[in-house]
C-alpha positions as CSV (number, residue, x, y, z in Angstrom):
1,X,-196.0,-74.0,-167.3
2,X,-195.1,-76.4,-170.2
3,X,-191.8,-78.2,-170.6
4,X,-191.0,-79.6,-174.0
5,X,-188.4,-82.3,-174.6
6,X,-187.4,-83.2,-178.2
7,X,-186.6,-86.9,-178.2
8,X,-186.2,-87.3,-181.9
9,X,-185.8,-84.6,-184.6
10,X,-184.8,-86.4,-187.9
11,X,-186.8,-86.9,-191.1
12,X,-187.2,-90.5,-192.4
13,X,-183.9,-92.2,-191.6
14,X,-182.1,-91.8,-188.2
15,X,-178.5,-90.7,-187.9
16,X,-176.0,-91.1,-185.0
17,X,-177.1,-87.7,-183.7
18,X,-180.8,-87.6,-184.5
19,X,-183.6,-90.1,-183.7
20,X,-187.0,-90.5,-185.3
21,X,-189.8,-88.0,-184.4
22,X,-191.0,-87.8,-180.8
23,X,-191.8,-85.0,-178.4
24,X,-192.6,-85.0,-174.7
25,X,-194.8,-82.2,-173.4
26,X,-195.1,-81.9,-169.6
27,X,-197.9,-79.6,-168.4
28,X,-197.4,-78.4,-164.8
29,X,-200.2,-77.2,-162.6
30,X,-201.1,-78.8,-159.3
31,X,-199.8,-82.0,-160.8
32,X,-197.7,-82.9,-163.8
33,X,-199.3,-84.4,-167.0
34,X,-196.8,-86.1,-169.3
35,X,-197.9,-86.5,-172.9
36,X,-196.1,-88.0,-175.9
37,X,-196.5,-86.5,-179.4
38,X,-195.4,-89.0,-182.1
39,X,-193.4,-92.1,-181.3
40,X,-190.8,-93.1,-183.9
41,X,-188.4,-96.0,-183.6
42,X,-186.2,-95.8,-180.5
43,X,-188.4,-93.4,-178.6
44,X,-188.5,-95.7,-175.5
45,X,-184.7,-95.6,-175.3
46,X,-184.7,-91.8,-175.8
47,X,-187.0,-91.4,-172.9
48,X,-184.7,-93.4,-170.7
49,X,-181.8,-91.2,-171.7
50,X,-183.9,-88.0,-171.1
51,X,-185.1,-89.2,-167.7
52,X,-188.7,-89.4,-168.7
53,X,-190.9,-92.0,-166.9
54,X,-192.9,-93.5,-169.7
55,X,-195.2,-95.2,-167.2
56,X,-196.6,-91.7,-166.5
57,X,-197.8,-91.3,-170.0
58,X,-201.6,-91.8,-170.3
59,X,-202.1,-90.0,-173.7
60,X,-200.2,-90.4,-176.9
61,X,-200.9,-88.2,-180.0
62,X,-199.8,-89.5,-183.4
63,X,-199.8,-87.0,-186.3
64,X,-199.9,-89.7,-189.1
65,X,-199.0,-93.3,-189.7
66,X,-195.6,-93.2,-191.3
67,X,-193.2,-95.5,-189.5
68,X,-190.8,-92.8,-188.4
69,X,-193.7,-91.3,-186.4
70,X,-195.3,-94.5,-184.9
71,X,-193.0,-97.5,-185.0
72,X,-191.9,-96.9,-181.4
73,X,-195.4,-97.7,-180.2
74,X,-194.9,-101.4,-180.5
75,X,-192.1,-101.9,-178.1
76,X,-193.3,-99.1,-175.8
77,X,-196.7,-100.7,-175.3
78,X,-195.1,-104.1,-174.7
79,X,-192.7,-102.6,-172.1
80,X,-195.6,-100.9,-170.3
81,X,-197.2,-104.3,-170.1
82,X,-194.0,-106.0,-168.8
83,X,-193.9,-103.2,-166.1
84,X,-197.4,-104.3,-165.1
85,X,-199.3,-101.2,-166.2
86,X,-203.0,-101.2,-165.3
87,X,-204.1,-97.8,-166.3
88,X,-205.7,-97.3,-169.8
89,X,-203.6,-95.7,-172.5
90,X,-205.3,-93.4,-175.0
91,X,-203.9,-93.0,-178.5
92,X,-205.2,-90.1,-180.5
93,X,-204.6,-90.2,-184.3
94,X,-206.3,-90.1,-187.7
95,X,-207.6,-93.7,-188.4
96,X,-206.5,-94.6,-184.8
97,X,-208.9,-97.5,-184.4
98,X,-207.6,-99.3,-187.6
99,X,-203.9,-98.9,-186.8
100,X,-203.9,-99.4,-183.0
101,X,-205.9,-102.7,-183.4
102,X,-203.2,-103.9,-185.9
103,X,-200.4,-103.0,-183.4
104,X,-202.2,-104.8,-180.5
105,X,-202.7,-107.9,-182.7
106,X,-199.0,-108.0,-183.8
107,X,-197.0,-110.7,-182.2
108,X,-197.7,-113.2,-179.4
109,X,-198.3,-111.0,-176.4
110,X,-201.4,-110.2,-174.3
111,X,-202.1,-106.9,-172.6
112,X,-203.1,-106.4,-169.0
113,X,-204.3,-102.9,-169.6
114,X,-206.6,-101.2,-172.1
115,X,-205.3,-99.3,-175.1
116,X,-208.1,-97.0,-176.3
117,X,-207.8,-95.5,-179.8
118,X,-209.5,-92.2,-180.6
119,X,-210.1,-91.4,-184.2
120,X,-209.4,-87.8,-185.4
121,X,-210.8,-85.9,-188.3
122,X,-208.2,-85.5,-191.1
123,X,-210.3,-83.7,-193.7
124,X,-211.7,-80.2,-193.8
125,X,-210.7,-77.1,-191.8
126,X,-212.2,-77.6,-188.3
127,X,-210.1,-77.1,-185.2
128,X,-211.5,-79.7,-182.9
129,X,-211.1,-80.0,-179.1
130,X,-210.1,-83.6,-178.4
131,X,-209.1,-83.4,-174.7
132,X,-210.6,-81.2,-172.0
133,X,-208.6,-81.3,-168.8
134,X,-209.0,-79.1,-165.7
135,X,-205.9,-77.1,-166.6
136,X,-205.5,-77.5,-170.4
137,X,-207.2,-78.5,-173.7
138,X,-205.8,-80.4,-176.7
139,X,-207.0,-79.5,-180.2
140,X,-206.4,-81.2,-183.6
141,X,-206.8,-80.0,-187.1
142,X,-206.1,-81.6,-190.5
143,X,-202.7,-80.9,-191.9
144,X,-201.3,-81.3,-195.5
145,X,-199.2,-84.4,-196.0
146,X,-199.1,-87.4,-198.4
147,X,-201.4,-89.5,-196.2
148,X,-204.1,-88.6,-193.6
149,X,-202.5,-86.4,-191.0
150,X,-203.2,-83.9,-188.3
151,X,-201.5,-81.2,-186.2
152,X,-202.0,-80.7,-182.5
153,X,-202.4,-77.8,-180.1
154,X,-201.8,-77.8,-176.4
155,X,-203.6,-74.8,-174.9
156,X,-203.6,-74.0,-171.2
157,X,-206.8,-72.7,-169.7
158,X,-206.8,-69.1,-168.3
159,X,-205.8,-68.8,-164.7
160,X,-207.4,-66.2,-162.4
161,X,-205.3,-64.8,-159.5
162,X,-207.4,-62.9,-156.9
163,X,-206.3,-59.3,-156.6
164,X,-206.7,-58.0,-153.1
165,X,-206.6,-54.3,-154.2
166,X,-209.5,-55.0,-156.6
167,X,-211.4,-56.6,-153.6
168,X,-210.8,-53.4,-151.6
169,X,-212.1,-51.2,-154.3
170,X,-215.4,-53.2,-154.4
171,X,-215.4,-53.2,-150.5
172,X,-215.2,-57.0,-150.4
173,X,-213.3,-59.2,-147.9
174,X,-211.6,-62.5,-148.8
175,X,-213.6,-65.6,-147.7
176,X,-214.9,-69.0,-148.7
177,X,-217.0,-67.3,-151.4
178,X,-213.9,-66.9,-153.5
179,X,-213.8,-70.7,-154.0
180,X,-217.3,-70.6,-155.4
181,X,-216.3,-67.7,-157.6
182,X,-213.3,-69.5,-159.0
183,X,-215.5,-72.6,-159.7
184,X,-218.4,-70.8,-161.3
185,X,-216.9,-67.6,-162.6
186,X,-219.7,-65.5,-161.1
187,X,-221.3,-65.1,-157.7
188,X,-224.0,-62.9,-156.1
189,X,-222.9,-61.1,-152.9
190,X,-225.2,-58.6,-151.1
191,X,-227.5,-58.6,-154.1
192,X,-224.6,-57.7,-156.4
193,X,-223.3,-59.8,-159.2
194,X,-219.5,-60.2,-159.1
195,X,-217.6,-61.7,-162.1
196,X,-214.2,-63.2,-161.6
197,X,-212.6,-60.8,-164.1
198,X,-213.6,-57.9,-161.9
199,X,-211.5,-59.1,-158.9
200,X,-208.7,-61.0,-160.6
201,X,-205.6,-60.7,-162.7
202,X,-205.7,-63.1,-165.6
203,X,-203.0,-65.4,-166.9
204,X,-204.1,-66.4,-170.3
205,X,-202.0,-69.7,-170.2
206,X,-199.4,-71.1,-172.6
207,X,-200.3,-72.1,-176.1
208,X,-198.2,-74.5,-178.2
209,X,-198.8,-76.1,-181.6
210,X,-197.0,-79.1,-183.2
211,X,-197.5,-79.5,-186.9
212,X,-196.1,-83.0,-187.6
213,X,-195.2,-83.6,-191.3
214,X,-196.9,-81.1,-193.5
215,X,-196.7,-78.4,-196.1
216,X,-197.6,-75.1,-194.6
217,X,-201.3,-74.9,-194.7
218,X,-204.1,-72.5,-193.6
219,X,-205.4,-74.9,-190.9
220,X,-202.1,-74.8,-189.0
221,X,-201.8,-71.1,-189.5
222,X,-205.3,-70.6,-188.0
223,X,-204.6,-72.8,-185.0
224,X,-201.3,-71.0,-184.4
225,X,-202.6,-67.4,-184.2
226,X,-200.7,-65.5,-181.5
227,X,-199.5,-68.7,-179.7
228,X,-196.3,-68.9,-177.6
229,X,-194.6,-71.6,-179.6
230,X,-195.0,-73.3,-183.0
231,X,-193.1,-76.5,-183.6
232,X,-193.2,-77.0,-187.4
233,X,-191.9,-79.3,-190.1
234,X,-188.6,-77.8,-191.3
235,X,-187.3,-80.8,-193.3
236,X,-185.5,-78.9,-196.1
237,X,-183.5,-75.8,-196.7
238,X,-185.2,-75.3,-200.1
239,X,-188.5,-76.7,-201.4
240,X,-186.8,-78.0,-204.6
241,X,-185.1,-80.7,-202.4
242,X,-188.5,-82.1,-201.2
243,X,-189.3,-84.3,-204.2
244,X,-193.0,-83.4,-203.8
245,X,-193.3,-85.2,-200.5
246,X,-195.5,-82.5,-198.9
247,X,-193.0,-81.2,-196.3
248,X,-191.9,-77.7,-195.6
249,X,-188.7,-75.8,-196.3
250,X,-187.5,-73.5,-193.5
251,X,-188.5,-70.3,-195.3
252,X,-192.1,-71.5,-195.8
253,X,-192.4,-72.4,-192.1
254,X,-190.9,-69.0,-191.1
255,X,-193.4,-67.2,-193.3
256,X,-196.3,-69.1,-191.7
257,X,-195.0,-68.2,-188.2
258,X,-194.8,-64.6,-189.2
259,X,-198.3,-64.5,-190.6
260,X,-199.7,-66.2,-187.5
261,X,-197.8,-63.8,-185.2
262,X,-196.3,-66.6,-183.0
263,X,-193.8,-65.7,-180.4
264,X,-191.3,-68.5,-181.1
265,X,-190.7,-71.0,-183.9
266,X,-188.8,-74.3,-183.6
267,X,-188.2,-76.3,-186.7
268,X,-187.8,-80.1,-186.5
269,X,-188.0,-83.2,-188.7
270,X,-184.7,-82.2,-190.3
271,X,-183.5,-84.2,-193.3
272,X,-180.4,-86.4,-192.6
273,X,-178.6,-84.7,-195.5
274,X,-177.9,-81.6,-193.2
275,X,-175.0,-82.4,-190.9
276,X,-174.7,-78.6,-190.3
277,X,-178.0,-77.0,-189.3
278,X,-176.7,-73.4,-189.2
279,X,-177.7,-72.6,-192.8
280,X,-181.2,-73.8,-192.1
281,X,-181.5,-71.6,-189.0
282,X,-180.0,-68.6,-190.7
283,X,-182.3,-68.9,-193.7
284,X,-185.4,-69.1,-191.5
285,X,-184.2,-66.2,-189.3
286,X,-184.1,-63.9,-192.3
287,X,-187.9,-64.1,-192.3
288,X,-188.7,-64.9,-188.6
289,X,-185.9,-63.9,-186.2
290,X,-187.0,-66.0,-183.2
291,X,-186.4,-69.3,-184.9
292,X,-184.4,-72.3,-183.6
293,X,-183.6,-75.7,-185.1
294,X,-184.5,-78.6,-182.8
295,X,-181.9,-81.2,-181.7
296,X,-182.3,-84.4,-179.8
297,X,-182.8,-83.9,-176.0
298,X,-183.4,-80.1,-176.5
299,X,-185.5,-78.8,-173.6
300,X,-187.8,-75.7,-173.8
301,X,-189.6,-74.2,-170.8
302,X,-192.7,-72.1,-171.5
303,X,-194.2,-70.1,-168.6
């Protein structure tokens, strides 16, 4: 199960109702993994309002180094230090080493924990695995913005639930051997090879992609094939309003979602000019019906 909390949903300049870009993704299995995607100005306070414990965050993913997507890192890291954090903090981003070192060197404060930058590829078309956890994987792929940028995918690993009826059909009894089967995916019993798929029901796991700021591009479309949720740049109602800043209008994002056969589309990074989001939602829904416009503190559960 994945819980998504939109902490900030505005483009560029904050409003009284919308904060700069930031999204929490909680992945639930035997434990809860809390991850932050982008960290615009004011993210720390948004987490307090949303009831998110920022000390539980061990991984932060930055799509690109425009201030409305990263400026919240500076106070967040300092607060973690004041709260006596000891665990390392990983920051994944294009050109991460360059920018994270600048942030750490900014001002008169010393850290009692390690901040580890992880540089991501921002050119080409590769979809690259950057995190491999027991229960999920994180991928990145270059996106199409005015500066180096990437999109991220959070993909849960398949889960296998032993089916007792299938065991009976194969004249097998439950036992400790099942643990070995789950671990290795295959086992030899009575000179017979048993694969986990033969005795299990498979839950393929939730898949979610976050585009960051981007024009619609093939890389994101490829990473989004048949996923449960696409969170995409939906800055403008019409492309003519973009001023060539390499964002998406709502129709373009909807067309990409339709081509990729995603189950649900949520548009975020909305320009402050739109005080009424209904026209944006309606325009997108003409092309892709299952579309919503994000708002601050919006929560989505995927299971």
